[in-house]
Residue frames relative to the residue before (quaternion, step in Angstrom):
aa qw qx qy qz dx dy dz
M 1.0000 0.0000 0.0000 0.0000 0.00 0.00 0.00
A 0.4252 -0.7145 0.5025 0.2371 3.59 -0.91 0.96
D 0.4713 -0.6495 0.5268 0.2802 3.54 -1.13 0.77
A 0.5420 -0.6394 0.4330 0.3315 3.61 -0.97 0.76
G 0.6640 0.5183 -0.3138 0.4381 3.64 1.12 -0.51
F 0.6939 0.4266 -0.2591 0.5190 3.58 1.25 -0.21
S 0.0114 0.7650 -0.6439 -0.0015 3.53 -1.20 0.67
G 0.6300 -0.5227 0.4124 0.3997 3.55 -1.32 0.17
G 0.0044 -0.7883 0.6153 0.0025 3.48 -1.24 0.32
M 0.4271 -0.6673 0.5332 0.2967 3.56 -1.25 -0.34
L 0.2355 -0.7424 0.6082 0.1532 3.52 -1.18 0.65
I 0.1347 -0.7799 0.6091 0.0518 3.54 -0.70 1.10
T 0.1008 -0.7841 0.6122 0.0183 3.56 -0.82 1.06
C 0.0326 -0.8110 0.5833 -0.0318 3.56 -0.77 1.01
I 0.1528 -0.7703 0.6160 0.0618 3.58 -0.79 1.06
L 0.0056 -0.8271 0.5550 -0.0887 3.53 -0.54 1.28
P 0.6175 -0.5126 0.4269 0.4167 3.57 -1.22 0.29
K 0.6311 -0.5477 0.3892 0.3877 3.59 -1.11 0.70
G 0.7746 0.3363 -0.2656 0.4651 3.54 -1.00 0.87
S 0.6331 0.5650 -0.3226 0.4195 3.57 1.25 -0.20
A 0.5552 0.6704 -0.3802 0.3127 3.61 1.12 -0.50
I 0.7055 0.4836 -0.2913 0.4285 3.61 0.65 -1.07
P 0.6681 0.4823 -0.3322 0.4590 3.68 0.83 -0.81
L 0.6536 0.4962 -0.3178 0.4749 3.60 0.99 -0.74
M 0.6544 0.5073 -0.3239 0.4577 3.59 0.93 -0.82
K 0.6178 0.5334 -0.3449 0.4636 3.62 1.06 -0.71
K 0.6560 0.5078 -0.3049 0.4677 3.56 0.96 -0.89
L 0.6476 0.5205 -0.3165 0.4577 3.58 0.99 -0.80
R 0.6484 0.5049 -0.3055 0.4810 3.53 1.06 -0.77
E 0.7235 0.4674 -0.2428 0.4462 3.59 0.82 -1.08
E 0.8003 0.3293 -0.1578 0.4755 3.56 0.83 -1.00
K 0.7745 0.2949 -0.1776 0.5308 3.65 1.15 -0.41
G 0.4422 -0.7383 0.4199 0.2882 3.56 1.30 -0.11
L 0.4070 0.7389 -0.4430 0.3037 3.58 1.26 0.42
T 0.0558 -0.7936 0.6055 0.0204 3.56 -1.08 0.79
A 0.6272 0.5321 -0.3402 0.4557 3.63 1.24 -0.33
M 0.4861 0.6398 -0.4622 0.3752 3.58 0.35 1.24
S 0.0637 -0.7795 0.6230 0.0162 3.51 -1.27 0.50
F 0.1011 -0.7843 0.6000 0.1208 3.58 -1.23 0.22
H 0.0689 -0.7667 0.6359 0.0554 3.49 -1.34 0.38
H 0.5327 -0.6253 0.4731 0.3184 3.55 -1.29 0.27
A 0.0142 -0.7649 0.6439 0.0095 3.55 -1.18 0.63
R 0.1266 -0.7618 0.6295 0.0860 3.53 -1.20 0.58
G 0.0622 0.7955 -0.5984 0.0724 3.54 -1.04 0.80
A 0.4701 -0.6477 0.5241 0.2910 3.50 -1.32 0.30
G 0.0708 -0.7980 0.5983 0.0164 3.56 -0.93 0.88
R 0.2330 -0.7396 0.6097 0.1641 3.50 -1.27 0.39
S 0.0964 0.7909 -0.6025 0.0462 3.55 -0.96 0.71
G 0.7047 -0.4424 0.3326 0.4440 3.57 -1.27 0.05
R 0.6136 0.5646 -0.3497 0.4272 3.60 1.19 -0.38
S 0.6096 0.5454 -0.3664 0.4435 3.64 1.18 -0.33
R 0.2560 -0.8162 0.5062 0.1096 3.56 -0.54 1.17
H 0.7542 0.3978 -0.2296 0.4693 3.61 1.03 -0.54
G 0.5374 -0.6654 0.3850 0.3468 3.60 1.25 0.18
L 0.5568 0.6298 -0.3818 0.3842 3.59 1.26 0.04
G 0.4321 -0.6947 0.4664 0.3364 3.56 1.21 -0.40
H 0.3163 -0.7180 0.5850 0.2054 3.52 -1.30 -0.25
Y 0.4511 -0.6799 0.5086 0.2748 3.54 -1.19 0.60
V 0.0951 -0.7929 0.6018 0.0106 3.54 -0.95 0.93
E 0.2530 -0.7388 0.6028 0.1638 3.56 -0.97 0.87
N 0.0817 -0.8041 0.5886 -0.0168 3.52 -0.91 1.05
H 0.3238 -0.6598 0.6252 0.2625 3.53 -1.44 0.11
V 0.1635 -0.7605 0.6225 0.0858 3.52 -1.06 0.84
I 0.1163 -0.7854 0.6069 0.0369 3.59 -0.66 1.15
T 0.0918 -0.7569 0.6434 0.0678 3.52 -1.10 0.78
I 0.0557 -0.8012 0.5949 -0.0331 3.58 -0.83 1.02
A 0.2059 -0.7544 0.6139 0.1079 3.56 -0.91 1.00
V 0.0554 0.8014 -0.5915 0.0692 3.60 -0.75 0.99
D 0.5905 -0.5402 0.4636 0.3803 3.52 -1.33 0.36
E 0.6110 -0.5619 0.3932 0.3954 3.60 -1.08 0.53
E 0.6328 0.5694 -0.3340 0.4047 3.60 1.01 -0.79
Q 0.7686 0.3551 -0.1960 0.4947 3.59 1.03 -0.70
A 0.4111 0.7635 -0.4361 0.2406 3.58 1.31 -0.18
E 0.6917 0.4795 -0.2965 0.4513 3.63 0.74 -0.97
D 0.6343 0.5286 -0.3162 0.4671 3.59 1.01 -0.87
V 0.6959 0.4574 -0.2864 0.4738 3.61 0.80 -0.95
F 0.6205 0.5411 -0.3437 0.4519 3.64 0.99 -0.78
N 0.6842 0.4709 -0.2796 0.4816 3.60 0.93 -0.93
F 0.6124 0.5457 -0.3483 0.4538 3.60 1.04 -0.77
I 0.6625 0.4970 -0.2974 0.4751 3.60 0.93 -0.90
Y 0.6309 0.5492 -0.3320 0.4360 3.59 0.91 -0.96
V 0.7153 0.4364 -0.2494 0.4855 3.59 0.85 -0.98
T 0.7057 0.4893 -0.2810 0.4285 3.59 0.74 -1.07
A 0.7536 0.3615 -0.2156 0.5049 3.63 0.95 -0.78
N 0.4007 -0.7410 0.4607 0.2797 3.63 1.27 0.13
I 0.0980 0.8432 -0.5209 0.0893 3.55 0.97 0.88
G 0.6338 0.5541 -0.3347 0.4233 3.63 1.04 -0.58
D 0.5805 0.5737 -0.3840 0.4318 3.62 1.19 -0.31
D 0.6244 -0.5560 0.3985 0.3770 3.57 -1.19 0.60
H 0.8702 0.0609 -0.0891 0.4807 3.56 -1.07 0.90
N 0.5176 0.6676 -0.4065 0.3480 3.58 1.12 0.57
G 0.7885 -0.3374 0.1665 0.4866 3.58 1.13 0.21
L 0.3080 -0.7118 0.6096 0.1639 3.43 -1.47 0.01
L 0.1017 -0.8111 0.5759 0.0107 3.59 -0.94 0.87
M 0.0038 0.7964 -0.6022 0.0551 3.58 -0.81 1.04
M 0.1055 -0.7760 0.6189 0.0599 3.54 -1.26 0.51
E 0.0304 0.7962 -0.6028 0.0433 3.59 -0.95 0.87
K 0.5627 -0.6071 0.4524 0.3319 3.54 -1.22 0.53
L 0.2309 -0.7077 0.6540 0.1350 3.49 -1.24 0.85
H 0.3944 -0.7256 0.5067 0.2475 3.56 -0.95 0.79
M 0.7905 0.0778 -0.0590 0.6046 3.58 1.10 -0.52
L 0.0117 0.7621 -0.6460 0.0416 3.54 -1.06 0.88
S 0.1641 -0.7934 0.5828 0.0618 3.58 -0.73 1.10
P 0.5061 -0.6462 0.4678 0.3277 3.62 -0.94 0.79
F 0.0016 -0.7955 0.6051 -0.0327 3.58 -1.02 0.76
T 0.0107 -0.7950 0.6064 -0.0124 3.59 -0.83 0.93
L 0.3608 -0.7165 0.5635 0.1974 3.53 -1.12 0.77
P 0.5784 -0.5678 0.4421 0.3842 3.58 -1.19 0.51
E 0.6271 -0.5420 0.4012 0.3900 3.58 -1.16 0.60
G 0.8243 0.2618 -0.1991 0.4607 3.55 -1.06 0.78
H 0.4471 0.7166 -0.4423 0.3017 3.61 1.25 -0.16
L 0.7543 0.3976 -0.2146 0.4762 3.63 0.90 -0.85
D 0.5650 0.5890 -0.3893 0.4270 3.60 1.23 -0.15
E 0.0272 0.8222 -0.5659 0.0556 3.53 -0.47 1.19
C-alpha cells in the first residue's frame, strides 16, 4: 500500500558538456521553481569525425538529475531541451523515466542564495 505522503513522478537525466550544469540548474530554479535536482561529473570516451587515429577522445561532462511531478515533466523536459540546446551537435543528451515514489522536499529560505 502506498503512503499518502508519496506519489509518482518523473526523473529527468541530462548529460551536458562540462560547465553547463550550474547555469541550467539556476534557470530551472528561477524559471520553473525546481529544487529537487543534483549534478555530478562524468568522463567518457567518444568518437567523432574529428578523431584521426580512431582512438577517440576523452570528454568531461556534467550529469544533472531532476525529480519532477508527472504533471510538469513534459514542460520541464522541453524547457531543458531548448535552454541547453540539446538538439545541437555534441551538446548533450536528455532522458526521462518514471519514478515510483516521489516525496515532497523543501529547502529553508535563503539556502540557495549564495
